[in-house]
N, C-alpha and C positions, 0 to 999 in steps of 0.2 A: 767469595767475591771480593772481600777486602784484600786478600792475598794477590789476586790478579790486578787490582787497582794499584797496589803497592809496587808490583813489578812494572806496570805501565808508567808510573810516576818516575821510577828509577831509570827506566830506559830513556824517557824524555829528558830527564836531568843529565844523563850521561851524554846525550847528543847535543844538548844545548849548553853544556858546561863550558866548552871552548869553541866559540863560534868560528874562529879562524881555522881550526882543525876540521870542523864539520864542513865548512864551505870548501876547503881545500880538497877533502876526500870526495865530496859531491862533484866538484869540477873535474877531478881526475877520472872518476867513474864515467861521467858524461862524455868527456873527451875520448876515452877508450871506446865507449859505445858508439859514438859518432864515427870514429875511425873505422870500426869494424862494419857497422851497418850502412853508413852512407858512402864512405870513401872506398870501401871494398878491401881494406887491409886484412891480412891473415889474423885469425884469432890469437895466435901465438904472439903477434906484435902487440895486440891489445893487452894481453896478459902481462907481457914484459913492461908495458907502460904502467899498468896497475902496480906491479911489484916495485919498480924503480921509483915511481911517483909517490907511492905511499911510504916507502922507506925514507925518501928525502924529506917528505912532509913530517914524518915522525921524528927524524933526527933534528930537524929544524925546531920542532916544538919542544923537544927535550932540552936543546941548547938554550932556547929562549927562557924556559922555566928555570934552568940552572943559573942563568945570568941574573934572573930576578931575585934570587936568594942571596 
């Protein structure tokens, strides 16, 4: 049971560690979901948005971290 609690704590810490990255990923996923579900876009378009959006967010996060060092 302690092992599962330790895993849960690490997962929460991982997602809460960088709030800008977490909010950005959630916004990208929500936007892709809305485009597919509500606006009727093709799933491939949503997948492309997820790929490009997450890559841009990751590159931006790495550049910000490198600039702070």
